[in-house]
C-alpha atoms as one frame of an Amber mdcrd trajectory, in Angstrom:
protein
 171.014 390.309 169.780 173.975 390.682 167.384 175.985 393.873 167.772 175.273
 394.751 164.114 171.547 395.138 164.885 172.256 397.287 167.938 174.512 399.602
 165.903 171.910 399.904 163.144 169.121 400.680 165.595 171.191 403.273 167.475
 172.311 404.961 164.277 168.814 405.057 162.832 167.699 407.005 165.907 170.244
 409.660 164.885 168.604 410.191 161.502 169.239 413.945 161.679 172.843 413.124
 160.695 171.616 411.442 157.487 173.939 408.498 158.136 171.324 405.890 157.318
 172.770 405.003 153.899 176.255 404.797 155.387 175.259 402.455 158.232 172.789
 400.236 156.412 174.716 399.735 153.166 178.250 399.237 154.465 180.082 396.362
 156.094 181.770 396.982 159.465 185.176 397.109 157.726 183.941 399.703 155.231
 182.458 401.840 158.022 185.775 401.776 159.909 187.627 402.873 156.769 185.345
 405.900 156.513 186.267 407.257 159.942 189.041 409.739 160.651 191.440 408.679
 163.396 191.973 410.912 166.426 195.446 412.039 165.307 194.076 413.223 161.948
 191.188 415.074 163.604 193.527 416.789 166.064 196.069 417.853 163.424 193.377
 419.201 161.084 191.715 420.978 164.019 194.989 422.605 165.114 195.865 423.839
 161.612 192.346 425.044 160.901 192.168 426.823 164.271 195.574 428.458 163.849
 194.608 429.739 160.383 191.226 430.969 161.662 192.760 432.868 164.593 195.250
 434.566 162.260 192.353 435.743 160.063 190.065 436.660 162.984 187.403 434.193
 161.800 185.676 431.110 163.152 187.492 427.804 162.900 184.278 426.336 161.449
 184.480 427.298 157.761 180.689 427.445 157.427 180.320 429.730 160.455 183.151
 431.938 159.137 181.390 432.306 155.772 177.960 432.975 157.272 176.316 436.153
 158.527 175.456 434.924 162.030 176.869 435.625 165.476 179.300 432.688 165.306
 181.297 434.245 162.462 184.302 434.735 164.745 183.747 431.909 167.245 186.651
 429.570 167.938 185.250 426.150 168.835 186.958 423.613 171.079 187.831 420.271
 169.487 185.025 418.584 171.439 182.526 421.003 169.851 183.465 419.958 166.326
 183.049 416.951 164.041 185.424 415.732 161.353 183.841 415.999 157.921 184.801
 414.581 154.533 185.232 417.470 152.072 184.455 415.036 149.231 181.844 412.665
 150.692 183.167 409.221 151.524 180.079 407.636 149.946 180.987 409.437 146.713
 184.616 408.304 146.643 186.295 410.760 149.026 189.050 409.301 151.184 189.621
 409.483 154.931 192.972 411.285 154.845 193.893 414.656 156.315 193.710 416.166
 152.807 189.983 415.350 152.656 189.174 416.332 156.241 187.726 419.560 157.581
 186.430 420.255 161.042 182.918 421.699 161.249 180.943 422.757 164.282 178.514
 420.010 165.269 175.492 422.044 164.100 176.860 422.578 160.596 178.159 419.032
 160.190 174.781 417.546 161.104 172.958 419.938 158.785 175.339 419.193 155.904
 174.552 415.484 155.686 175.857 413.628 152.626 176.492 416.619 150.345
């Protein structure tokens, strides 16, 4: 079975992330261009976390703005996902300027908005 079919099937099973349009309508090269590299994720995480600690808020911007118990939680890098501020599918780039780190729960709920 070609790897492309395996990737599509695996991704479809993760439909809660609303990545179906991304995986089914893009070439492998386009999908790679949409990903943030590890260095970008780490640098954005470190800056966002430093700023959040100084303000006494969560390093997930959506948790910090919300009324729940995670308003002041500082997440570890492994507990967060890189997110495009302006959606990649709508023309947003994959640079540090268009990257924010969200907790996994908020990033999966956000989808392609």
